[in-house]
N, C-alpha and C positions, 0 to 999 in steps of 0.2 A: 504494500500500500504506500502511496506516495505521501511525502510530507508536504503540507500545503497550508495549514491553518495556524501554525504556531511559528511566527517569524523568529529569526535568531535574535536573541537578546544581546545587545551590545554593551549593556551597563556593566560596570565593574562590580556592582553590588549583586552578589549571587541571590540574595533573598528577594531583592526587587525583581530580578529576572524571573525567578520562580513564580512570584505573585502575578506578574504580567502574563505569564504562560497559562496559569490556571484560572485567572479572573473571568474570562468569558464563560467557562463551564460553570463556575460558582454562581455567577449572576443568573444564568439560564436555569440552573437547578433550583435556586431560591424562588424565581418567578414561576417555575413550573409547579413546585410544591404549593406555593401560595395560591396559584390559580386553581389547582385541583381542590384545595380546601374551600375556597370561596365558591367554586362551582357546586360543591356538594352541600354546603350549609347555608347558602343564600343564593338568591337569583340575580344573575347579571344579565343585562339586556344584550342582544346579539352583537351590537357594535362594540360595546365595552369588552365582551368576552373575546371577540376576534382581535381587538387591539392588544389586550393583555397578553394573549398567547403569541401574537405576532412579535411583540417586544421580547418575549422570552425566547423566541425562535431565532431572532437575528444574530445575537452574539455568537452562537455556534453554527448557525445555518448560512450566514452570509459568506464566510470564507469558502464553504463548499459550493455555493451557487457560483461564486466567482471562478473557482477552479473548473466547474462544469462548463462555464462559458468559454474559458480558454481552451478546454479540451475540444469542444464543439468547433471552435474556430480552426483547430488543427485537423479536423476530420475524425476525431476520436469520439465515437458515439457511446459505445458500451463500456463504461468504466464505473467505478464506485461513486464518483461524483455525480454523474448523470442519473444513476439509479437512485441514490439518496435524494437528489433534488426532485425527481419525478414522483417518487413515493411520498415524500412529505408534502409536495404540492397537492397531490391527490387527496391526502389525508385532510388538508385544509379545505379542499373543495367539498368534501362530504361532511364537514363539520367535526372531524375527529382531531381537534386542535391539540389536546394533550399528547396524543399518540404521535402526531407530527413533530412536536417539540422533542419528545422522548427519543425518537429515532436519531435526530441530529445530536442531541445531548450525549447519548450513549456512544454514538459514533465518535464524537469529540473526545470523550473519556477514553475510548479505545485507542485513539491516536496518541493521547498522553501516555498511556501505559506502554504502547509500542515504542514511543520515543525513549522512555525510561529504560525499557528492556534492551533496546539497541545500544543505548549509551553504556549500559552495564557490560554488554558483550564487547563493545569497542574499547573499553577502558584499558585492557591489557595491551591492545595494539596501539592505541593512542599514546600510551606511555613511551613507546619507542620513539614516536615523533617528538614528544616533549623532551626526551633525553638526547636528541640529536645535538651535538656540539655546534655552536654557531661562530666561535672564534678560536684561533690558535695563536699561541705565543711562539714565534719563530726567532731563532738566533741568527742575526745577519750583521756581519761586521763587528762581532763581539757584543752587539746590543740586542736586547729583547724587544721585539715588536709584535703588537697584537694585530692580527690580520684575519681575513676570512679564510677558512680552511682550504677553499678552492684556489687560493693564491699561492699555497705552499707547493713546491715541486719536490719530486722524489730526490732523496739525497740530502735535503736540508735537515737541520736539527731543530726540534721543537722542545719546549720546556712545559712540563705539567706539574702544577703545584698540588699539594695535599688537598684532597677534596674536589679537585677539578676532574672533569671528564676528558678522557683522551680524545682529541679531535680527529686523529689520523692513525692508520696502521704504521707501526715502526718497530725498530730493533732497539731494545733497552741498552743504554750505555751505563757503564759503571757497575756498582754492586747490585745484588738482587733487591727487588722491591715487591711490595704486596699490592694487589689490585682487587677491587670489587668488580666481579664479572657478571653480576646479576642481570644487568640490562641485556646481555647477550645470551646467557646460559640459563637464567632462572635460578641459579645456585646462590644461596645466601652466604656461604662461607667464602672468605677472600682466598685468592690464589697467589702464591709466591712465584715470581718469574725471575729466573737467573739472568745475570748480565749476558747480553747477546741474544736473549730470548725474544720471541715475537710478542708484542703488545698490540692489542686490537682497539680500534676506535670504539667508543662506547664504554670502555672500562674506566674505573675511577681510581686514581692514585690514593692510597690510604695511609702510607707510613712515611714518605719522604718526597722531596722535590726530585723529579726524574727528568732525564733528557732522552729523547728518542731520535733515531735517524729514520726519516720517513721512507717507507718502502712502497707505498701505493698512493696514487692521487686520491683526492677526496671522493670522487664518484665511484671509485673501485674498492673502497674500504670494506672491511667485513661488516661494519655497521650499516653502511649504505646498501650493501647487498641484502642483508636481513630485512631492512626497511622496505626495499624494493619488492622482494619476494612476498612480504607480508601484505603489502598493498595490492599486489597482483592476485593474491590468493582470493580476495573477495570477488574478483571478476570471473574466476573459474567456477562455473555453476556445476552442481552435482546433477547427474542424470534425472533424479527425482524432481529436483528444483526446476530444471528446464522443461520437464514434462508438465508440471503443474502450471507453469506460466503459459505454455502452449495450449493446455487444456482449458484454462480460464478464458482465453480469447474466443474459444468456440462455445464453451459452456454458458457464458453470460448471455450472448444474444439468443441462444436456444431457449433459455429460461424466460427471457423477456418475451419471446414469441409465445411461449406457453402461457404467460400471464395475460397476454392479449386474447388468447384462445379461451382462457377461463371466463373472460368477459363476453366474448363474441359467440361462442358455441351455444350457451344457454339461450341467447337471443334468437339464434337460428332455429334452435329446437322449438322455441315458443311460436315461431312462424309456421313451422310444420305441424305442431300439435298445440292448438290454442288452449287446451286444458292445462298446459304447463305454464304456471304463473312465473313471469320473469320480473324480478325486482332489480333494476339497474344498479341502485345504490349498494345492494347486498353483494352482487357479483363484481361490482367495481372495487368494493372493499377487499374481496378475496383476491382480485388481481393485484391490488396494492401489496397485500401480504406476500404474494409471489415475488414481487419486485424487491421488497426489502430482504427476503430470504435469499434471493438469487445471487447477491453480491458475494463472491468467493474470498471475502476478506481474511477469514481464518487461515485459508490455505496460502494465500499470497503473502501474508505477513509472517506466519509462524514457521513455515518451512525454511525460507532463507535465514530467518532469525536463528533457527536451530543449528544450521551449518555455521553461521557466523559466530554463534556462541561456542560451538565446538572448536573453531579456529582460535578464538580468544582464550578459551580455557587451556588449550594446548600450549599457547605461547607463554602462559604463566608458568608452565612446567618445563619450559625450555625446549618445546617440541614445535617445529614450524611446519604446518601443512601448507602446501602451495596452492590449495584450492579445496572447496567443498567436495569436488569430485573424488579427491583422494581420501577424504573421510569416509565416503561411501565404499571406495575400493578396499581400504584397509579393514573395514568391518567384515569383509568376506575372506580375509586371509586365513588359510589353514596350513600352509607350509612356509617356514622361514629358513632362508639360507643366509649364513653368516660368513663373512671374511674373518680371518684370524687376527692378523697384525693391525693394531689400531682400533679393532672392533671388540674382540674378546680380550685381547692383551693390550698392554699399555703402549706398545710401540716405542718404549724407552729402553733401548738395548744397552747392555754392558758386556765388555769383553771378559770372558771367563778363562780362556786358555789360548796360548800362542805356542805353536811348534813350527820350527823351521830347520829340518834336518838337512836340507839341500842348499842352505845359504847362511851367511853370517847374520846373527840377530840384528845388529845395527843396520845392515843393508836391507834386511827384510822389513824392518819397521819404516825405514825411509821409503821403501817401495810402496808399502801400504798407505802411508801418508800422502804420497804423490798421486797414486791411482784412485783411491777411494775419495780423496778430496774433490774429485771432479763429479761425484755423484751426490744427489740429495736424498737418496734412500735412507731410511732410519738406520739400517744395519751399517751402511757405508759411513754415516755420520758418527756412529759409535766407534767404529774402527779408526776413523780419522782422529777423533778425540784421543783415543788411547795411544795411537802411534805418534801423533804430534807431540804428546806430552813426554815421550821417551826417546824420540829420534832427534838427530841433529837438525832435521828439517827436510822439506820435500825437495825434489829434484826436477830435472827437465821432463816435461810431458809433451810429446810431439803429436800424439794421436790418441783419441779416446772414443769408444763407441759402447753405448749401453745396449746389451742384448736382453730384450724383454723377457722376464721370468727366469733369467739365467745368471746374469752378472755383467762384468765389464771386460771388454777386449781393448787393450791399450798398448802404446809404445812409450816406455819410460826408461830413462838412463840408457837409451839406445837398445833396449831389449824388448822382445815381444812378451807381454804379460797378460795372463788370464786370471781374473779374480771373480769367483762365483761359486755356484753350486756344482754338485756332481754331474749334472746334465751338461753343463758348459764344458767340463774337461772330457767327459765321455765323447761328446760330439767332435772335440778337437783331437781325439785319440790319445789323450794323456793318461798314463797309468798312475794310479795312486793307491795307497793302502786300503784294502776292502773294509777294514774295521771302521773306517771313518763314516761309512754309510749308516752305521747303527748308533752313532752318538746322539743322545737326546739333547737337542739344542740346534741352533742355526750354525751350520759349519760352512765357512767360507774357505774354499780351496784356492791355492795359488800355484800357477805354473809359469815358469820363466823359460822362454825359448823352447817350448814344447816339453819341458820336464817338470815333474812335481817338485815344488820348492818348499811347501809348508802349508799350514792351515790355521785358521782362527775360529774359536768357538765363541759364539755370541748368544746370550740368553735374554729372553724377554719374559716379563712377569704378567700374570693374569690381572685384569682389572678387578677391583674389590667386589663388584657386583656381577661378575661374569657367570658364576655358577647360579646365583640367584636369578639372573636373567632367564636362564633356561627353565628353571622351575616356574617362573612367572609366565612364560610362554605356554607351558603345559596347563597352567591354571586357567588361562583364557581360552583354552580349547584348541591350541595349535597341535595338529596331529603329528607333524614331522619337522624336526630341526636338523639341518644339514650344515656342515662347515666345509668351505672350499678355500684352499690357500695355495700360494706359490711356494711356501716353505716345504721342507722335506716331509715325507710321509711319516717319519718317526716322530717329529715334533708335533705334527698335526694330530696324530693318534694320541700322543701324550696329553695334549690340551683337551681333546675330546673326552678322554677318560676322566679328567679332573673336573669337567663342567657338566657331563651328562648328555652331550650331544649324541643324537641317534646315529648319525652317519658322517664320516669325515674323509676327505680326499686331499692329498698333498701333491707337491711337485706339479702344480697346474700352471699353464700359461693362460693369459687372458682369454684366448680362444677356447681353451679347455673348460673354463668356467662357464662360458656361453653355452657350450654343448651340454654341460650338466644341468643348467637351468632350463634349457629347452626340453631335456628329458623329463625333468620334474613337472614342467607345465603340461606335458603330454598326458599325464595321468588324468583320468576322468574326474571332473569336479575340483581339480587342484587350482588353488589361487596362491601364487607364490610372491613372497616379499623377499627382496635381497637387501642385506645390510652390509655396507662397506664404507671405506674411507679413502682409498687410494685412487690415483689417476687410472690405474689398470682396471678399477672396478666400474668405470663409467659405462662400458658396453653392457654389462649385466644389470646395472642399475636401470638402464634404459629398456632392456629386454623384459625385466620382471613386471608382474602386474602392479606391484608397488615397490619403487626404489627408495631405500632409506639410507641417508648418508650421515655419518658421524661428523657433525659440522664444526666442533671445536677445534679439532686437529686435522680434519679431512682436507683433501685437495680441492681447489676451486672447481675443477672439472667435475669431480664427484658430486659436489654440492649443487652445482648448476644443473646436472643431469637428473638428480634425485627428485622424487615427488614429496618426500618428507625429510626434514633435517633435524637430527637430534643434537641440539646445540651444547648439551652437557657432556657429550661423549660417553654417556652411560648406556650400556646395552639393555639394562633393565627397563629403560624408558620405551623400548619397542613394545613391550607388553602394555604399558600405560597408553601408548598411542592406539593400540588395537582396542583396548577397553573403551577409550574415549570415542573412537569411531563407531563402535557398536552401540554405545549409549546414545550417541547423536542420532544414529539411524533408527534406534528404537523409539526415541521421542518423536522423530519426524513421522514414522508410521502411525504412532498413536494419534498424532494431530490429524492425519489424513482420515483415519477411521472415525475420530470424534467429529470432525467437520462434516463429512459426508453423511454419517449416521444421523446426526441431529437435523441436518438440512432436509434429508429425504423424509424424515418423520414429520417435521413441521410443514414441509411442502404438501404432504398428503393431508395433514390436518387443515391447512389453509384452503386447499381445493374443496374439502368436504364441509367447509364453513365452521369447523370446530375451533380453529386457532384465530386469535385476534391479532391486532398489530403489536400488542405487548409480547405475545409469544414470538412474533416475527422479529421483533427487536432482539429478544434473547437469542434466537437462532442465528442471527447475524453477528451482532456486536458481542453478545454474551459468550458465544462459542469462540469468537476471535480472542476475547480476553482469556478464556480458559486455555486456549492454544498458546498464547503468549506466555502465560505463567508456566505451562508445561515445557515450552521451549527453553525458558530461563533455567530449568533444572539442569541443563547441560553444564551450566557454570558451577553447579554445586561441587565442592571439593571431594565429597564422599564418592561421587560418581567416578572418580579417577581410579578408585581401588576396587570397584565392584567386579 
């Protein structure tokens, strides 16, 4: 239902704004109650009675009449404005003044409740807009200057004081610092970020003045991306929502035609059979009841409100749905596929063991620092940190090529170097000790000039809620949980046994993951969600019925490709997202049944002459209010845990 009769209050005084918003309805209600009382206990002449109820009608009726006139000028005939106007005009024509006022009054009250419900649903999303930093302190020429964030270029240094919101993504300079990340992740606990770590726009510095080297322009920051995706989410309609809007455009004129037939057919029958007594006023009253009931307000209001409420409630939990259609889709998920690194595990690797039987330790570490320093993979970063801290430094690197799912092929120190998993060395024909294949942990093998030179064992730890996430998925009815990873099968099986995953596959390339997801989707009735965080996960995120990205640490491509983003990086939030999707869908279905059930009942009563305009008002506005209250339940915190 469109907003039309409550203009935006521009006063700085919130109480004054609220009073102005509710004043027309209050005035009409007082005049209506007073008019009914006078009408029942004393006699008013016809002119005084008409004048009284007309004055009661105008505060709430005039905005609707004006909106109906504008709609007619645009060629829009069948909408709630024209239906309300025609019905109340007819009520005044047959002398049913109180009923005419009541129709508009309750319609106005329904609009007020709708506005309040939408505002509540939008509150979490609007908080993002309110939190958007509008200034940045940039250090130029040794001086601090306050400028618009859009004027800061990549590579410049910005300063953020305690309590200030970070305006741009950047790399932290100096000692570790603590930041409040709740605007981005929904988490109340602050996060400590080490020197050199990434700080995202929207975070708040909590313990000291910090300086950051800007890594992305304002329009590409993490905060801008979340804000953009959240705004776009409201524009992506769920299939149910799109159907209801299309149905309403057909349904309304059909019921208007039925209302005309209610008046005309008995008249035709009286011409054919003179014994049939035709009372125009009675049948006209029944036609008016049809008009009032026909407005599909409850459907048009409550269904989009339900989805919007679901998106808002999810954002409060650090879960970003990119549209109501994905709330619908996730409600049907019964198979969940998980990546390992960065999804179930922290992705924060540490070197556990280094062995180099074919090369001097110092040379081996220098080689590691040189080659792995060219990669951004979490394992490569861990090895680089370890080697750089112990080696004299890196050396000349003349060629480097990342081999997807395998490792790195490079030329360093004038030698051909392979650094990666067993598959990389197998394909190159390099022989290495067979026992390395069974080591639990990520084993990075090294070959120099075609000969095995050593290996590094890197370990990753499970996220705190990894095992709990699998239990939660089973509690919400997910029948099958599968883990797919590019890591060795030994590591993948170890993680699967510790978390309770049903099925696990390792040593997979991006194309292999696609094949596995296609196989799972081929099962009858399967609805597959894939959860991942890496750039290699983008193809399967796009292929699955619902793609879910770990957004706190995930790659930009994974986040852009996914349908849902878990900003807290907690796998247990996947079950929360499914619960919320199912709760939203349940509320929407309840509203559809409620609206249609009551309308069909009262339409039948109206045609039979049993229902009055008061019942018609309830069937339209009353059901709309009930549907709005029901849709607002999506925002209830307890619904996230059901």
